[in-house]
VOMARVO-529953 format. One line per 5 residues: number of its first residue (from 1); their letters; for each residue x negated, y, z negated of C-alpha. Coordinates in Angstrom, 2 decimals. Example, Ala and Ser with C-alpha at 12.3 -4.5 7.8 and 13.67 -1.06 7.14 Angstrom:
2
1) as) -12.30 -4.50 -7.80 | -13.67 -1.06 -7.14
***
This chain:
238
1) xxxxx) 7.76 -109.53 78.43 | 5.20 -112.14 80.09 | 1.74 -111.24 79.80 | 1.04 -113.68 82.80 | 2.87 -111.12 85.01
6) xxxxx) 0.75 -108.38 83.79 | -2.45 -110.40 84.80 | -1.24 -111.48 87.95 | -0.33 -108.00 89.12 | -3.33 -106.40 87.94
11) xxxxx) -6.05 -108.88 88.97 | -4.00 -109.27 92.40 | -4.86 -105.51 92.84 | -8.09 -105.59 91.56 | -9.82 -108.45 93.09
16) xxxxx) -8.58 -107.12 96.44 | -10.33 -103.72 95.88 | -13.39 -105.22 94.59 | -13.59 -107.38 97.49 | -14.65 -104.38 99.74
21) xxxxx) -18.38 -104.98 98.29 | -18.35 -108.50 99.53 | -17.03 -108.03 103.16 | -18.72 -105.71 105.27 | -17.67 -104.85 108.65
26) xxxxx) -14.49 -103.83 110.46 | -13.28 -107.38 111.27 | -10.84 -108.44 108.64 | -8.57 -111.03 110.14 | -7.95 -113.24 107.06
31) xxxxx) -6.83 -110.01 105.00 | -4.50 -109.22 107.90 | -2.86 -112.87 107.62 | -2.37 -112.30 103.66 | -0.70 -109.08 104.67
36) xxxxx) 1.57 -110.77 106.95 | 2.21 -113.56 104.71 | 2.93 -111.27 101.76 | 5.01 -109.14 103.95 | 7.42 -112.04 105.05
41) xxxxx) 7.50 -113.35 101.80 | 8.27 -109.96 100.02 | 11.13 -109.70 102.72 | 12.34 -113.07 102.01 | 12.47 -112.49 98.45
46) xxxxx) 14.37 -109.09 98.81 | 17.05 -110.58 101.16 | 17.45 -113.62 98.92 | 17.31 -112.17 95.38 | 17.11 -108.34 94.71
51) xxxxx) 19.81 -107.28 97.08 | 22.42 -109.63 95.81 | 21.20 -108.88 92.26 | 21.66 -105.14 92.73 | 25.27 -105.66 93.97
56) xxxxx) 25.91 -107.65 90.86 | 27.41 -104.95 89.08 | 30.01 -104.01 91.67 | 28.22 -100.68 92.16 | 29.47 -99.22 95.69
61) xxxxx) 26.54 -96.69 95.72 | 23.65 -99.34 95.58 | 23.46 -99.02 99.46 | 23.12 -95.37 99.17 | 20.07 -95.81 96.92
66) xxxxx) 18.70 -98.47 99.20 | 18.72 -95.87 102.05 | 16.95 -93.18 99.82 | 14.30 -95.94 99.13 | 13.64 -96.55 102.77
71) xxxxx) 13.62 -92.92 103.30 | 11.55 -92.05 100.40 | 8.75 -94.67 101.55 | 8.46 -92.98 105.06 | 7.69 -89.70 103.09
76) xxxxx) 5.22 -91.25 101.20 | 3.60 -92.86 104.11 | 3.05 -89.22 105.45 | 0.35 -89.04 102.35 | -0.95 -92.61 102.35
81) xxxxx) -1.48 -92.91 105.93 | -0.17 -96.42 105.75 | -2.46 -97.89 103.27 | 0.19 -99.89 101.92 | 0.14 -101.81 105.18
86) xxxxx) -3.57 -102.49 104.67 | -4.63 -99.88 107.22 | -8.14 -98.18 106.76 | -8.58 -94.63 108.46 | -12.27 -93.37 108.63
91) xxxxx) -12.76 -89.77 108.02 | -13.68 -87.31 110.40 | -17.43 -86.99 109.52 | -17.34 -83.14 109.93 | -14.82 -83.17 107.29
96) xxxxx) -14.85 -85.54 104.36 | -12.76 -84.98 100.94 | -11.48 -86.89 98.43 | -8.21 -88.64 99.55 | -6.06 -87.43 96.58
101) xxxxx) -2.69 -87.76 98.71 | -3.41 -91.46 99.73 | -4.20 -92.33 95.97 | -1.07 -90.66 94.48 | 1.20 -91.87 96.76
106) xxxxx) -0.43 -95.34 96.76 | 0.20 -95.19 93.00 | 3.68 -94.18 93.18 | 4.41 -97.11 95.53 | 2.82 -99.66 93.56
111) xxxxx) 4.59 -98.23 90.12 | 7.91 -98.48 92.01 | 7.10 -102.07 93.31 | 6.58 -103.53 89.58 | 10.06 -102.31 88.54
116) xxxxx) 12.24 -105.07 89.50 | 10.34 -107.52 87.42 | 11.94 -106.82 84.37 | 15.27 -107.69 85.72 | 16.11 -111.84 85.60
121) xxxxx) 13.74 -114.30 86.92 | 11.30 -112.65 89.31 | 8.35 -115.21 89.27 | 8.26 -115.11 93.23 | 8.37 -111.59 93.16
126) xxxxx) 5.23 -111.21 90.91 | 3.16 -113.22 93.46 | 4.69 -111.67 96.47 | 3.55 -108.06 94.78 | 0.26 -109.21 93.89
131) xxxxx) -0.51 -110.83 97.46 | 0.79 -107.58 99.06 | -1.77 -105.48 96.61 | -4.80 -107.47 97.81 | -4.95 -105.80 101.37
136) xxxxx) -3.70 -102.56 100.15 | -6.68 -102.40 97.44 | -8.88 -103.35 99.94 | -8.01 -100.58 102.28 | -7.91 -98.20 99.36
141) xxxxx) -11.47 -99.06 98.18 | -12.79 -98.71 102.00 | -11.15 -95.57 102.18 | -12.73 -94.19 99.03 | -16.31 -95.33 100.07
146) xxxxx) -16.01 -94.21 103.67 | -15.13 -90.35 101.85 | -18.16 -90.87 100.38 | -17.30 -91.78 96.58 | -19.73 -93.30 94.50
151) xxxxx) -19.40 -97.09 93.66 | -18.28 -96.21 90.12 | -15.72 -93.73 90.86 | -14.11 -96.43 93.52 | -13.79 -99.19 91.17
156) xxxxx) -12.36 -96.43 88.68 | -9.80 -95.67 91.16 | -9.04 -99.30 92.23 | -8.42 -100.07 88.48 | -5.90 -97.19 88.13
161) xxxxx) -3.90 -98.70 91.31 | -4.23 -101.96 89.65 | -2.36 -101.02 86.40 | 0.42 -98.93 88.20 | 2.71 -102.23 88.81
166) xxxxx) 2.15 -103.27 85.50 | 3.21 -99.79 84.01 | 6.41 -99.93 86.35 | 7.39 -103.26 84.87 | 6.65 -101.99 81.38
171) xxxxx) 9.03 -99.10 82.26 | 11.63 -100.88 83.93 | 11.84 -103.49 81.30 | 12.36 -100.51 78.81 | 15.10 -99.34 81.04
176) xxxxx) 16.88 -102.83 81.52 | 16.54 -103.32 77.32 | 17.82 -99.77 77.01 | 14.90 -98.88 75.09 | 14.57 -95.59 77.03
181) xxxxx) 17.65 -93.39 76.56 | 20.90 -94.71 78.00 | 19.57 -95.38 81.49 | 20.42 -99.18 81.48 | 23.73 -98.25 83.46
186) xxxxx) 21.68 -96.82 86.18 | 19.25 -100.00 86.48 | 20.91 -101.24 89.97 | 20.44 -97.70 91.39 | 16.99 -97.70 90.74
191) xxxxx) 16.88 -101.06 92.21 | 18.21 -99.88 95.11 | 15.40 -97.33 95.67 | 12.98 -99.97 95.24 | 14.68 -102.37 97.60
196) xxxxx) 14.55 -99.61 100.27 | 11.07 -99.30 99.82 | 10.40 -103.13 99.87 | 12.49 -103.12 103.30 | 10.38 -100.31 104.65
201) xxxxx) 7.38 -102.28 103.66 | 7.93 -105.68 104.86 | 9.67 -105.02 108.03 | 7.00 -102.51 109.17 | 3.99 -105.24 108.54
206) xxxxx) 6.48 -108.09 110.10 | 6.91 -105.80 113.63 | 3.45 -104.60 113.61 | 1.83 -106.84 116.12 | -1.33 -106.55 118.43
211) xxxxx) -2.11 -104.14 121.22 | 0.06 -106.05 123.83 | 2.65 -105.89 121.15 | 2.75 -109.69 120.68 | 2.65 -111.97 117.53
216) xxxxx) -0.66 -114.09 117.95 | -0.09 -117.79 116.47 | -1.80 -117.36 113.28 | 0.34 -114.30 112.15 | 3.41 -116.11 113.48
221) xxxxx) 2.31 -119.26 111.52 | 1.85 -116.99 108.24 | 4.96 -114.97 108.65 | 6.87 -118.43 108.77 | 5.16 -119.72 105.89
226) xxxxx) 6.05 -116.59 103.73 | 9.72 -116.67 104.71 | 9.73 -120.29 104.11 | 7.88 -120.13 100.66 | 10.54 -117.82 99.66
231) xxxxx) 13.73 -119.65 100.90 | 12.13 -122.96 99.31 | 12.01 -120.94 96.10 | 15.59 -119.71 96.69 | 17.05 -122.93 97.12
236) xxx) 15.03 -124.51 94.23 | 17.12 -122.23 92.07 | 20.45 -123.16 93.16
***
């Protein structure tokens, strides 16, 4: 188990959450570009690596679990309010409460995202997930502060979110090596669920455009760079 993967996953999310104390205001165009780049990169990795690997075992039910993962992410977003996409929703000042549903759903999302990293050479995916968690953690910290959580509590919950992807990596590694019961035979189906989640997240990011439903030039360049980098990595491994 590579320590560098754990560090990249953790500090990607942690740095994103902590940056909320450095950048003020509602204009976060650079973070939106990072989100577009990571979404495109994640989509490329999913199509080029994860889907072919999941079907390696000739399991005809993998597609069913991809659909389950896709639908499960839709359910999660009913509670997370789209924070996975970098969305920040300010609460109604007449009703301010701790966003427990957002925190739990986002942690489940991050945990599942870390699971594919234990199978094969997934170095590119590590960077994709880490980049994706930068704006997600920033949005989480923003929502927590908007809900009048203290600075200390906000940092604590960002740390909790930051350790979820590494935790998913640990559990998935135990599954893939048979360290937890005899669940290795179901690993591809578990990956199918994760693939469905990745497909939903990445395509939602890609299809989200401006108010006029058009991509800006900067977002188009970020998307092309993300897909291009995933393709370069794929070609280099052939």
